[in-house]
N, C-alpha and C positions, 0 to 999 in steps of 0.2 A: 401711728397713733393706737396703737393697742394696747400699750403703758397708761394708765389714768384715764381708759375710756367706763364709762358708767352708760351700763345699758338699759335705754327705756320704755323697751317692750319692740313691738311691732309691727307696720301698717304694710296689708298686703305683701304679706311675707317678706318684708325687708327689715332686718333690725335694726333698731336707730338710738342712738347713742348720743352722751354726750362727751367731750373729754374738759378733765379739770382744767384747760383754759379757761372754758366757756364763760367762768365765775369771773373772770376777768372784767372781758367785756359785758358782763352783767353788771356788776358792780358800776366799771365807768362810765356806763348810759345812764343806768342810778342816778349817779351823783352829778352826771353835767346835766339829766332833765332836770333833779330837785334842788338844783343848786345858780342852774345859768338859763337854759332856754327856758322853762315854765317862768320864775320870778320875770324874764325881760321880758314875754307877751304877755302875762296878767299879774302885773305889782301889785304888792300891799298883803298878801297872804303870808301865813303862818309857815314856818317849814312844815309844820305838822300838816298842813294840807297839802304840799307841794310834793313830800314822801310817797305819799301812796298812788297817786297818779303817778310817779315817776316810776316806780315799782314795778306796775303794769303796763306802764307804756314798754320797759325793757322786755318784759314777758312776752307783752303781743311780738315784739321787733324779731326774738326769737325765732318765738313762733312764724314771722312770716318768712324769716330763711329759712326754717324747717322746709315750707312751703313750695317755694324756689328749689331746694333738692328734689322735695316731693314731684315735683312735676319731670324735673329730669328723669329721675326712677321709674315713676309710670309708661312713660312715652318709652325708654328704652326696654321696661317690659314688651310692650306694644310690638315693637319691632327685633322682639326675639332676643334681646339681652340681658342675661341676669344681672341683677344687683348684689352686689357682696354686702352693703351696708350705707348707711346713711351717718353722719360723723357731723356734730356740731362743736365746734373750738374755737378757739381767740379769734380770727379771720374770718370768720362764719362760717362755712356749710359745704362739705363733700358728700356726693354719692360716686362712691367705688363701684363702678362696672366690673364683669369678671372678665369681658371679652370686648373688644370692640365692636362698633356697630361693622353689616356688613356691605353697606353703601354708605355713597357720599349724600344719598336723602335721607336716612336713615339719621347719619351723623348730623344735620343739619337740624331734623326734627328735635333730636332730644335736645342740641345746644340751643337754641333757639327761646324753648319753653321754656327754661328758669326766665331769663329778663322778662318776658312776654309775664311771666306769673309776676314778677314782683313789679312790673309797671301795671298789670291789674288790678292789685293788692291798693295800687298808691292811687291809683282812679276812683276805686271801690270808697277809699280814706275821705279823697277830696271830695265825691260827690255826700258820702254819709254827712261830713263837716258844713256841705253848704244847706242840705237840708235840714241840719238841727242848726244851724245859727242862730236862731231866734228863740229858742228857749232852751239850751243845752248849756250847762255851766259853761263859760268859758275857761275854766283849766281843762278839762274833760277835752274842749272843744280844739285849743293849743296842742293837748297831745293827739286827737285822732290827723290833725294838719298835720304835726310834726312827723306823725307815721308815714303821712303818705309824700312827704317830703322824702325821706331818707329811704323808701321803699323804690321812688323814681331815681334816686340817684345809685342805691344797687344795682336796678335796669339797666342806669347808662352806661356806669363805669364798667359791668358785665362784659359792655358789648364793645369793649375796647377790643381792636383787630390782633391782639397776644395771646398765646400760651402763657400761662391754663387758664384765661379766662374766657368763658362762654363765646364770647366775641373771635376770638381766635377758634376756637372749633368750628364758627360758623367760615369763618374764613379759609379754614382746612378742608371744608366742607362743599366751597366753591372753588376753590385749588383743583381738591381732587376730581367734582364732577368735570372742571372744563380742562384738564390736562391725563385724566385716568391713572394717577403717579398718586397711589397718597401717601407714599416715604418723602418724598418731594416737600407736599401740600405741607405735610408734618413739621418737616425741616424748617421751613417759611417761616410757620406759625411761630414756631418755637423761636428762631432770630428776631421776629418781628417780639415775640414775650421779654427775650434778654432784653431789647433797649428800652423797651417800655418801662423793663424792671430798675434799670441804670438812670434812666432818667425821673422816676418815681426817689430814687433814692439819693441824688446830686439835688430833686426840689428840693427835696426831705431836710437835709443837710445847711442847704443856703436858709431855709426859714430856720431851724433852730441857731446857727449863728446870728440871724437878725433877730433871736431871743424872743422865737414860737417853739414853746414844746409841742404843739401839734406837729411840728416836723417831723417828730420820733417817728409818729407813726405812720407817716410816710415811707421813712426810709424803713419800716418795719413789712410794710405792704409791698414795699419795691425790692426787699431780700428775698422775700417768699416769692414773687413774682420772677424774679432770677434765678433762684435754684432751682425751682418746678421746670418753667421753662428749659434749663440747663439739662435736667435731667428728662426731659421728653426728648430732647435731642439723641441724647445720650443712648436713650432707648430706641428711639427711631434708628439709629448709626446701628444699634445690637441686630434688632431687627432684620436691616437690610444683610449684614455681615453673615447670618445664621439662617436665611431664608433658602428654604429647597434641600438642608441637610436632615436626613432621618436621624431621631434622638436616640434611635438605636444604635446609631455609627459612632456614637460620641459615649455613650453610658458608660460606667463599669458593670462589668461581670462577673466579677467578682466580689461577693461584699459579703455582711453577716447580716441576718434579719435578727432584731429583738423581740424574741417572747415576751407576749406583756403582762403573762403569769409568772414569768419566772423574776428568781427574786435578785437585787443588781450584784449580790454578791458570788451569783454562781454564774452569773452573763459575763461579768469582768474576769472571772475565773479561766471562763471558756474561751475569753478575745484575752490572752495577757497581753498581746501586742496590738489593745487599744491604748489611744492618746487623748489628753484632752482637747484636739482637733478634730478626731475619726466622730464622722454622723451617721447613724444608725436609722432603720425603718424600722416599726415597730408592730408588729403581727398579733391578729387572733390565732387561736386554735387552727380555723381554717384555713390559716396563713393571707388572711385579707389585710392589707396594711391599712394601719388606723392612727399612724401617729408618728412619729418621730423623736428621738434624743441624741444629744453632744456626749462625747466622750469627758468634757468638764461637768455636764449635768449629772453624770453617774459618779464619776470621780469625786464629785463635789459632798455627795452624801457620805455624811462620816463611818468608819467602818463598823463601828459598834450598830449603827441604823442599818447598812446595807443587808443583811441575813433579813429585817425582816421587812424591807422596804421592795415592793415590785418595779420593774421597767415601767409598767401602765401605769403608777403611779407618780414618775419623773416624767414620764414623754410630754410633748406638746403635742395635739390636733394635728394633723394633717390639714396645712390651708386649702383655700380650693384650688384648683387647677395644678396640685401638687402630684397627683394620680394620671400620666398618660401613656397613650398606648406605644408600641416599639417603635411604629411610623411615625409617630407625631412629628410635624415640621418644628427644628430647632430656634429657629425664627419666633415662633410664636409663644417657646414652651420658655423660655429663656426670658421675653417681654412681659408675661403674665405671668412668673415665679419667679419673682429677684431671688438670687442664691447668693446667702452670706457665706463664709466662710469659716467651716466649725459648726453651723448653727443651722442650717437649709440641706436639702434634698429634694429630690423630683423622684418617685418612682415609676420606673416604666413597667409595664405592665405586656403581658403577648398570652391573651388572651384570659386566663382566669391565674394565669401563675406570675409572679416577681420577676423580671428576665434581666433588673439591673437595676443600677441607682443612678443619677445626674447630680452631680455637685457641681459647684461653683470650679473645684480643681479641673475636673475633668473640661470642662469649656474652657477653661485657661490653656488648659495642653492640649485642645483640639485647634486655638489659636495660635500657640507657638508651631505645631508639627506643618500648620498653614503655612504660616510666615515663613520660617526656617525653610 
């Protein structure tokens, strides 16, 4: 979700942003409010009266989604889990954690607080509507009641017991606490998430066939749940396969580091074997890794520009978790930092020196050796 993401600042040190797709949900909510919900609740007003309330309602709803994700993030921080960022997008919001909670209790608290926050917003909205019902403009009153209703729906929907929903995290925490096996708890939550995903897709298709265009929305939600649950299942399977293996035993010890101040032409001349699929750590003068660059990114620079373009200008910053110690557990590394062939790299450090690099090819070779 990096591409198309716009930064909106930080809260408690957490980067907040929005993907461009959030404009679609903003526009859809605004249109539905202005042309359907508000006119049905308070008929007889002009379109010019409905539109401003609809816009404000859509903005406040997105703010409530942000509050839901901030609740997750703040509780995660209190339990020692760093939060990478929060992003609003087409289907709501996501708080990306840099690591898994250390125990089932932390998992439960981080998961449950989001729906609690949404239900809290719903209760406040309903309370405000009740207290102002005798004097507030009916149009604004209808918008407040709608806001309470949709937040209650968000809370209930998110408590469905399947990954990647909050209810799936709560289920995982419960099973983890009861059995002591986080991996199996995750696989069961992911399995239920896949069932829910298929169910939403089927229900959405039936509604669409029967002539309800809203069914397409259910199909989209179901597809997302299915993909996310499948990815979580794959992640837990990989974690189980590689847990207990030192990253230093799998990494490549022979590699080329790209000095960030070198021009692209000089680096390609020094490494004539570089292919478009090669990946290099980018280092500063003191040898500290600061970025990553692929052969494809270097070769894509035109020949006339390679002399005047430094490696550092082409490089991408190393994502969080991409620099690990030589004794780091491989299971944690590969699940925390997805490796895409020809694009990503994990820099393995032995003290302050680079001991090697880990790529998708290294992981694949290890799997082939083990299975062979």
